C-alpha positions in Angstrom: -0.3 106.4 106.1 -1.3 103.6 108.4 -0.9 100.2 106.9 -4.0 98.0 106.6 -2.2 95.1 108.3 -2.0 97.1 111.6 -5.7 96.7 112.4 -8.5 94.2 111.9 -11.9 94.6 110.3 -13.5 94.8 113.8 -11.1 97.6 114.8 -12.0 99.4 111.5 -15.7 99.4 112.5 -14.9 100.6 116.0 -12.5 103.3 114.8 -15.1 104.5 112.4 -17.7 104.6 115.1 -15.2 106.6 117.2 -14.7 109.1 114.4 -18.5 109.6 113.9 -19.1 109.9 117.7 -16.2 112.5 117.9 -17.5 114.6 115.1 -21.0 114.5 116.4 -19.7 115.7 119.8 -18.1 118.7 118.0 -21.0 119.5 115.7 -23.7 119.2 118.4 -22.0 121.8 120.5 -22.6 124.5 117.9 -26.3 123.7 117.4 -27.4 122.7 120.9 -26.1 125.8 122.6 -28.0 128.2 120.2 -31.4 127.5 121.8 -29.9 127.6 125.4 -28.2 131.0 125.0 -31.2 133.0 126.2 -31.4 131.0 129.5 -27.7 131.3 129.9 -27.5 135.0 129.5 -30.5 135.5 131.7 -29.0 133.6 134.6 -25.4 134.9 134.2 -26.5 138.5 133.4 -24.7 138.5 130.1 -27.0 139.8 127.5 -24.5 142.3 126.2 -22.0 139.4 125.6 -24.7 137.2 124.0 -22.6 136.2 121.0 -19.3 135.8 122.7 -19.6 132.2 124.0 -20.1 131.2 120.4 -17.5 133.6 119.0 -14.8 132.3 121.5 -15.6 128.7 120.6 -15.4 129.3 116.8 -12.3 131.5 117.1 -10.3 129.0 119.1 -11.5 126.1 117.0 -10.6 127.8 113.7 -7.1 128.8 114.9 -6.3 125.4 116.4 -7.4 123.2 113.4 -4.2 123.8 111.3 -1.9 123.8 114.3 -3.2 120.4 115.6 -2.8 119.0 112.1 0.9 120.0 112.1 1.4 118.5 115.6 -0.4 115.4 114.6 2.0 114.9 111.7 5.0 115.3 114.0 3.8 113.4 117.1 1.1 111.0 115.7 -2.6 111.1 115.3 -3.7 109.1 118.3 -2.3 111.3 121.1 -3.5 114.5 119.5 -7.0 113.0 118.9 -7.3 111.8 122.5 -5.9 115.1 123.9 -8.6 117.0 121.9 -11.4 114.9 123.4 -10.0 115.3 126.9 -9.6 119.1 126.5 -13.1 119.3 125.0 -14.6 117.4 127.9 -12.7 119.5 130.5 -14.0 122.6 128.8 -17.6 121.2 128.9 -17.4 120.5 132.6 -16.0 124.0 133.3 -18.8 125.5 131.1 -21.4 123.7 133.1 -19.9 125.0 136.3 -19.6 128.6 135.1 -21.0 131.3 137.4 -20.3 134.3 135.3 -20.4 135.2 131.6 -16.7 136.0 131.3 -15.8 132.6 132.8 -18.2 130.9 130.4 -16.6 132.6 127.5 -13.1 131.5 128.6 -14.3 127.9 129.1 -16.0 128.0 125.7 -12.6 128.9 124.3 -11.1 125.8 126.0 -13.9 123.8 124.4 -13.1 125.3 121.0 -9.4 124.3 121.3 -10.5 120.7 122.0 -13.1 120.8 119.3 -10.6 122.0 116.7 -8.2 119.2 117.6 -11.1 116.7 117.3 -12.3 117.9 113.8 -8.7 118.1 112.5 -8.0 114.6 113.8 -11.1 113.0 112.4 -10.4 114.0 108.8 -6.7 113.3 109.1 -7.5 109.7 110.3 -10.0 109.2 107.5 -7.3 110.2 105.0 -4.9 107.8 106.5 -7.2 104.8 106.9 -8.6 104.8 103.3 -7.1 104.9 99.9 -7.9 108.0 97.7 -10.6 106.3 95.7 -12.6 105.5 98.9 -12.0 108.6 100.9 -14.9 110.5 99.4 -17.4 107.9 100.5 -16.1 107.6 104.0 -15.6 111.4 104.4 -19.3 111.7 103.4 -20.4 109.3 106.0 -18.4 111.1 108.7 -19.6 114.5 107.7 -23.2 113.3 107.8 -22.8 113.9 111.6 -23.1 117.6 110.8 -26.5 116.9 109.3 -27.6 114.9 112.3 -26.4 117.6 114.7 -28.2 120.3 112.7 -31.5 118.5 112.9 -31.5 117.2 116.5 -29.3 119.9 118.1 -31.7 122.8 118.4 -34.6 120.7 119.7 -32.4 118.7 122.0 -30.9 122.0 123.4 -34.4 123.3 124.0 -35.6 120.2 125.8 -32.5 119.9 128.0 -32.7 123.6 128.9 -36.4 123.5 129.8 -36.3 120.2 131.8 -32.8 119.8 133.2 -31.3 123.3 133.0 -28.8 124.8 130.5 -25.8 123.4 132.4 -26.7 119.9 131.4 -26.1 120.8 127.8 -22.4 120.8 128.6 -22.5 117.9 131.2 -24.2 115.6 128.7 -21.1 115.8 126.4 -19.2 113.7 128.9 -20.8 110.2 128.2 -20.5 110.7 124.4 -17.0 111.9 124.8 -16.0 109.0 127.0 -17.4 106.5 124.4 -15.6 108.2 121.6 -12.3 108.3 123.6 -12.5 104.6 124.4 -13.3 103.6 120.8 -10.2 105.6 119.6 -7.9 104.6 122.5 -8.4 100.9 122.2 -8.7 100.6 118.4 -6.7 103.3 116.6 -3.2 102.1 115.9 -0.2 104.3 116.6 1.2 106.0 113.5 4.7 107.2 113.1 5.4 110.7 111.7 6.3 110.6 108.0 8.1 113.9 107.6 5.1 115.8 106.2 4.9 119.6 105.9 4.8 121.5 109.2 1.9 123.8 110.1 2.4 127.5 109.4 2.5 128.4 113.1 3.6 132.0 112.5 0.8 132.6 109.9 -1.8 131.1 112.2 -0.6 133.2 115.2 -0.6 136.4 113.1 -4.2 135.7 111.9 -5.4 135.0 115.5 -3.9 138.3 116.7 -5.5 140.1 113.7 -8.9 138.7 114.5 -9.0 139.3 118.2 -9.0 143.1 118.2 -11.5 143.1 115.3 -13.9 140.8 117.2 -13.4 142.8 120.4 -14.1 146.1 118.6 -17.4 144.9 117.2 -18.4 143.2 120.4 -17.8 146.2 122.6 -19.0 149.0 120.3 -22.2 150.6 121.4 -21.9 149.2 125.0 -18.4 150.5 126.0 -17.6 153.0 123.3 -19.1 154.7 120.2 -18.7 153.7 116.6 -16.9 157.0 116.0 -14.3 156.7 118.8 -10.5 156.2 119.2 -10.7 152.7 120.8 -13.0 151.3 118.1 -11.0 152.5 115.1 -7.6 151.8 116.8 -8.6 148.1 117.1 -9.9 148.0 113.6 -6.7 149.6 112.3 -4.6 147.1 114.3 -6.6 144.3 112.7 -6.2 145.6 109.2 -2.5 146.1 109.7 -2.0 142.5 111.0 -4.1 141.1 108.2 -1.7 142.8 105.7 1.2 141.2 107.6 -0.6 137.9 107.5 -1.0 138.1 103.7 2.7 138.9 103.3 3.7 136.0 105.5 1.5 133.6 103.6 3.3 134.4 100.3 6.5 133.2 102.0 5.2 130.2 103.9 6.1 126.7 102.8 2.6 125.4 103.9 0.4 128.5 104.2 -3.0 128.5 106.0 -4.5 130.0 102.9 -2.4 130.1 99.7 -2.4 133.7 98.3 -2.4 132.2 94.8 -6.0 131.2 95.4 -7.0 134.9 95.2 -5.7 135.2 91.7 -8.3 132.7 90.5 -11.9 134.1 90.4 -13.4 130.6 90.7 -11.5 130.0 94.0 -11.5 133.5 95.5 -15.3 134.0 95.0 -16.0 130.4 96.2 -14.1 131.2 99.4 -16.0 134.5 99.7 -19.3 132.7 99.1 -18.5 130.2 101.9 -17.7 133.0 104.3 -20.9 135.1 103.5 -23.2 132.1 103.5 -22.1 131.1 107.0 -22.6 134.7 108.3 -26.2 134.6 107.0 -26.8 131.1 108.4 -25.7 131.9 111.9 -27.6 135.2 111.9 -30.7 132.9 112.0 -29.4 130.0 114.1 -28.1 132.3 116.9 -30.7 135.1 117.0 -34.1 133.6 115.9 -34.2 131.4 119.1 -33.4 134.6 121.1 -36.3 136.4 119.5 -38.7 133.5 120.1 -37.8 133.2 123.8 -37.4 136.9 124.6 -40.1 138.6 122.5 -42.6 135.8 122.0 -42.1 134.5 125.5 -41.8 130.9 124.3 -39.8 128.1 125.9 -36.4 126.9 124.6 -38.1 123.7 123.4 -40.4 125.7 121.1 -37.5 127.7 119.8 -35.8 124.5 119.0 -38.9 123.2 117.2 -38.9 126.3 115.1 -35.2 126.0 114.1 -35.4 122.3 113.2 -37.5 122.7 110.0 -35.0 125.3 108.9 -32.2 122.9 109.2 -34.1 120.2 107.4 -34.7 122.6 104.5 -31.1 123.5 104.5 -29.9 119.9 104.2 -32.6 119.1 101.6 -31.5 122.1 99.4 -27.9 121.2 99.8 -28.5 117.7 98.5 -30.6 118.9 95.6 -28.2 121.7 94.6 -25.3 119.2 94.7 -27.1 116.9 92.3 -28.1 119.8 90.0 -24.5 121.0 89.8 -23.3 117.5 89.0 -25.8 117.3 86.1 -25.5 120.8 84.6 -22.0 121.9 85.7 -23.5 125.4 86.3 -23.3 127.1 89.6 -23.2 130.9 89.1 -26.9 131.4 88.5 -27.7 128.9 91.3 -25.5 130.9 93.8 -27.1 134.2 92.8 -30.6 132.7 93.2 -29.6 131.3 96.6 -28.6 134.7 97.9 -31.6 136.4 96.4 -33.9 133.8 98.0 -32.0 134.3 101.3 -32.7 138.0 101.1 -36.4 137.3 100.7 -36.2 135.0 103.7 -34.4 137.6 105.8 -37.0 140.2 104.7 -39.8 137.9 105.9 -38.0 137.3 109.2 -37.5 141.1 109.7 -41.3 141.5 109.7 -42.0 139.1 112.5 -43.2 140.4 115.9 -44.7 139.2 119.1 -48.1 138.6 117.4 -46.7 136.5 114.5 -47.9 132.9 114.6 -45.4 130.1 115.1 -46.5 128.6 111.7 -45.4 131.7 109.9 -42.1 131.9 111.8 -41.4 128.3 110.9 -42.3 128.9 107.3 -40.0 132.0 107.1 -37.2 130.2 108.8 -37.6 127.1 106.5 -37.5 129.4 103.4 -34.3 131.0 104.6 -32.7 127.6 105.5 -33.6 126.2 102.1 -32.1 129.3 100.4 -28.9 129.1 102.4 -28.6 125.3 101.8 -28.4 125.8 98.0 -25.0 127.5 98.4 -23.6 124.9 100.8 -22.2 122.5 98.1 -21.4 125.2 95.5 -18.3 126.7 97.3 -16.8 123.2 97.8 -17.4 121.8 94.4 -16.4 124.9 92.4 -13.2 125.4 94.4 -12.2 121.8 94.2 -12.8 121.7 90.4 -10.5 124.7 90.1 -7.3 122.9 91.3 -5.4 119.8 90.2 -6.3 116.5 91.9 -3.3 116.6 94.3 -4.3 120.0 95.6 -7.9 119.1 96.5 -7.0 118.5 100.2 -5.5 122.0 100.5 -8.4 123.8 98.8 -11.0 121.9 100.8 -9.2 122.9 104.1 -9.3 126.5 102.9 -13.0 126.4 102.2 -13.6 124.9 105.7 -11.4 127.6 107.2 -13.4 130.4 105.5 -16.7 128.8 106.7 -15.4 128.8 110.3 -14.2 132.4 109.8 -17.6 133.4 108.6 -19.2 132.0 111.7 -16.7 133.6 114.0 -16.7 137.1 112.5 -20.4 137.0 111.7 -21.5 136.1 115.2 -19.4 139.0 116.6 -20.5 141.6 114.1 -24.2 140.7 114.3 -23.9 140.5 118.1 -22.7 144.2 117.9 -25.9 145.0 115.9 -28.0 143.4 118.7 -26.3 145.0 121.7 -25.9 148.4 120.0 -29.7 148.4 119.1 -30.6 147.5 122.6 -28.3 150.0 124.2 -29.6 152.9 122.1 -33.2 151.8 122.7 -32.9 151.4 126.5 -30.9 154.6 126.8 -34.0 156.5 125.5 -36.4 155.1 128.1 -37.8 157.6 130.5 -37.9 156.1 134.0 -37.9 159.4 136.0 -41.6 158.9 137.0 -40.9 155.6 138.8 -39.7 155.3 142.4 -35.9 155.4 142.9 -35.7 151.8 144.1 -37.4 150.6 140.9 -35.2 152.8 138.8 -32.2 151.2 140.4 -33.4 147.7 139.5 -34.0 148.8 135.9 -30.5 150.2 135.4 -29.3 146.7 134.6 -29.8 145.9 130.9 -30.1 142.2 131.8 -33.3 143.1 133.7 -34.7 145.1 130.8 -34.0 142.3 128.3 -35.6 139.6 130.5 -39.4 139.9 130.3 -39.9 137.3 133.1 -37.7 139.3 135.5 -39.5 142.5 134.4 -42.8 140.9 135.4 -41.2 139.9 138.8 -40.2 143.6 139.3 -43.7 144.6 138.4 -44.9 143.0 141.6 -42.8 145.4 143.6 -44.2 148.5 141.9 -46.8 150.5 143.9 -50.2 150.4 142.2 -50.2 154.1 141.5 -47.1 153.6 139.3 -48.3 150.5 137.5 -49.6 152.2 134.4 -46.2 153.8 133.8 -44.4 150.6 134.5 -46.7 148.6 132.1 -45.9 151.2 129.4 -42.2 150.7 130.1 -42.6 146.9 129.9 -44.2 147.3 126.4 -41.5 149.6 125.3 -38.8 147.2 126.4 -40.5 144.4 124.5 -40.6 146.6 121.4 -36.9 147.4 121.8 -36.0 143.7 122.0 -38.2 143.0 119.0 -36.5 145.8 116.9 -33.0 144.8 118.1 -33.3 141.2 116.7 -35.1 142.2 113.5 -32.4 144.7 112.8 -30.1 141.7 112.5 -32.3 140.3 109.8 -32.4 143.6 108.1 -28.6 143.6 108.0 -28.9 140.1 106.6 -31.0 141.4 103.7 -28.2 143.8 102.8 -25.5 141.1 103.1 -27.5 138.7 101.0 -28.2 141.2 98.2 -24.5 142.4 98.1 -23.5 138.7 98.0 -25.9 138.0 95.1 -24.3 140.9 93.2 -20.7 139.7 93.9 -21.6 136.2 92.7 -22.2 137.7 89.2 -18.4 137.7 89.0 -18.0 134.0 90.1 -16.1 132.0 87.6 -17.5 128.5 87.0 -14.9 125.8 87.0 -15.5 122.9 84.6 -16.8 119.8 86.3 -14.5 116.8 86.3 -15.9 113.7 84.7 -13.5 111.2 86.5 -11.3 110.9 89.5 -8.2 111.0 87.4 -8.9 114.5 86.0 
């Protein structure tokens, strides 16, 4: 731990500002991009890879967090922290310069590596700067940046996309990143390694190799091969096999990514499952509702951001209220069940929206869903933390965070498969034979069919005699887009109801009355 004598009060203020700026940089990149994805996929012709920029970011971030923590313990916090910011900014520049969807996905992975190093360093430095009885307060202040990013991110992403272009979403990371880097570089003291436990590199690598074929399988199914096909099930089988190997390695690891002993305790195992499922549901809305608003309702990115913002406010409000309720009553099982049931209701409402639905109703449905999801946000943390002894709280908190990131990663890929598979099946059934061959050639590209603005541009090239047929095709394309996104919300209903049933078996850990317990 860094000694207090190594820095002044002024340095402390600047370090803390650097920590908050760094975490804001990381958190904003998840929320800002969501409202820009429609514009990105339209320009880069990447509708079928819609979820992958986010999946790549979260996968690389999730894998690198424990690795960077181990390197930080061996080499010092400052060089790892600054390296993370530099890698993140490099990834941001490359994302902004991307001219293809594949290159953007690769660059988002680079960003994710930097982002994972940043978030790991932030919480490690907080733990080193402050004594145990003050860490909770300062950790809370730092994590408030997630709330700030949740509220301002979607709207900021929409405004930037509409007025400056989507590339500026990435370029505008640079000034904030430079400020954060300077605050850390000139104020954070060097710390010497203290011989802490090393990261479980073998376990982390095995988990990464287990997730990659699974994510690829769900991202490519429907577009490149069928659900019942050798490539799909080969990748799924490989993932399952590697996950079994991962579980075995974790039982032998000195400092496992996830302790297998956690799964013997129903309070911990179901809290981890809750955190995973809740994030799947949350990002079903954050990622795909903006796409619906821009594609089907033909709204701007700014308007889609304005629709998402009330949802995030509801989420944060519910999270705060649920936290207070748990502290007073010590009960969380019924609260978690109610959260998932209300989420299912919200998903049901969202599954009924169409191009004629008013913005007021969409905002209301999104806010209900956000409030419902927010109820579960503190439950997984509190219940898991109260299930272990005081000295193990850091490990269990890291595991909860790991499962949340895993939920975002896997959820975005699986739900992305629902979207692309629905679109592929729908567009494959369109009859274009009555249109001229040159128009048919233009419509063979799925990115043309999913972009109503491009379709209207193609409309100007259609001879008047064929216009009635083309207009009918335009309406069918719009309906396919509508159904493809609402299918995601229908899947969300099932996930939420299954989650509510599973939480019946959640064991409630007794609430601690003091720090010493």
